C-alpha positions as CSV (number, residue, x, y, z in Angstrom):
1,M,104.8,102.9,109.4
2,P,104.1,104.6,105.8
3,A,105.7,101.4,102.8
4,Q,109.0,102.7,101.5
5,P,109.6,102.8,97.5
6,V,111.5,100.2,96.1
7,D,114.5,101.1,93.8
8,P,113.9,100.8,90.1
9,S,116.7,99.5,89.6
10,V,114.9,96.8,91.6
11,F,112.3,96.3,88.5
12,H,114.6,97.0,85.9
13,A,116.6,93.7,87.7
14,L,113.4,91.3,87.0
15,V,112.5,92.8,83.9
16,L,115.5,91.4,82.8
17,L,115.2,88.0,84.4
18,N,111.9,87.8,83.0
19,L,113.7,88.0,79.2
20,L,115.7,86.0,80.0
21,F,112.9,83.5,81.2
22,V,110.9,83.9,78.3
23,T,114.4,83.5,75.3
24,G,114.6,80.8,77.1
25,A,111.9,79.5,76.9
26,W,112.3,80.5,73.1
27,C,115.6,78.9,72.9
28,L,114.2,75.5,73.4
29,A,111.1,75.5,71.9
30,R,112.3,77.3,68.5
31,P,116.4,77.0,67.8
32,T,117.4,79.2,66.0
33,Y,120.4,81.0,65.6
34,R,119.3,84.6,66.8
35,A,117.5,82.7,69.7
36,A,120.7,82.1,70.4
37,V,122.2,84.9,70.0
38,V,119.8,86.5,71.7
39,M,120.1,83.7,74.6
40,A,123.9,84.3,74.9
41,G,123.0,88.5,74.6
42,V,120.8,88.2,77.5
43,S,123.0,86.4,79.9
44,F,125.6,88.6,79.2
45,A,123.4,91.3,80.1
46,W,121.3,89.5,83.1
47,F,125.1,88.5,84.5
48,M,126.4,92.6,84.7
49,W,122.3,93.6,85.9
50,N,121.2,91.9,88.0
51,G,122.6,93.9,91.8
52,P,119.9,94.6,93.0
53,V,118.2,90.3,93.2
54,E,121.4,88.6,93.2
55,G,121.4,87.2,96.3
56,R,124.1,85.5,97.8
57,V,127.7,84.9,97.6
58,L,128.6,81.9,97.1
59,I,132.4,82.6,96.7
60,S,134.5,85.2,97.3
61,I,136.5,87.7,94.0
62,N,137.8,90.2,96.9
63,L,135.9,91.8,98.9
64,D,133.6,93.1,96.5
65,H,133.4,91.1,94.1
66,G,132.2,87.5,94.2
67,F,129.9,85.0,92.4
68,T,126.2,85.1,93.2
69,E,123.0,82.3,93.3
70,S,121.3,84.4,90.3
71,D,124.9,84.9,88.6
72,I,123.9,80.3,87.7
73,L,121.2,81.6,85.7
74,S,123.1,83.0,83.5
75,I,125.7,80.2,83.3
76,L,122.1,77.8,82.6
77,G,122.2,81.2,79.6
78,V,125.1,80.5,78.5
79,V,124.5,76.3,77.8
80,I,121.3,76.3,76.8
81,A,122.3,79.0,73.9
82,A,125.5,77.1,73.4
83,I,122.7,73.7,73.0
84,T,120.5,75.7,71.1
85,F,123.7,76.3,68.7
86,V,124.4,72.8,68.0
87,R,120.2,71.7,67.7
88,T,120.5,74.4,65.1
89,R,123.8,73.2,63.8
90,E,122.0,69.1,63.4
91,R,119.4,70.0,62.1
92,R,120.4,72.6,59.3
93,R,122.5,69.5,58.1
94,Y,120.3,67.3,58.8
95,E,117.9,69.0,56.3
96,E,120.5,69.9,53.6
């Protein structure tokens, strides 16, 4: 039986997942306002386009929509962005 080709959307979702991890590392290593904004944007993008690698539905909203395992990464991304924003603000306040 020949191997089935993988849908390109799976590749795109995995690239976006890697971008989410890299941006999170950037936020934690060098917190800046720019890093926080990029992290929030990538988290939103992940929430919207993580379809091919979503995982199980944790909370069903209706028959077609729900909160999935991979949506947790979006929430963590927004939390990391918020922490980065606060760390940057505190650092700049301390430097003044």
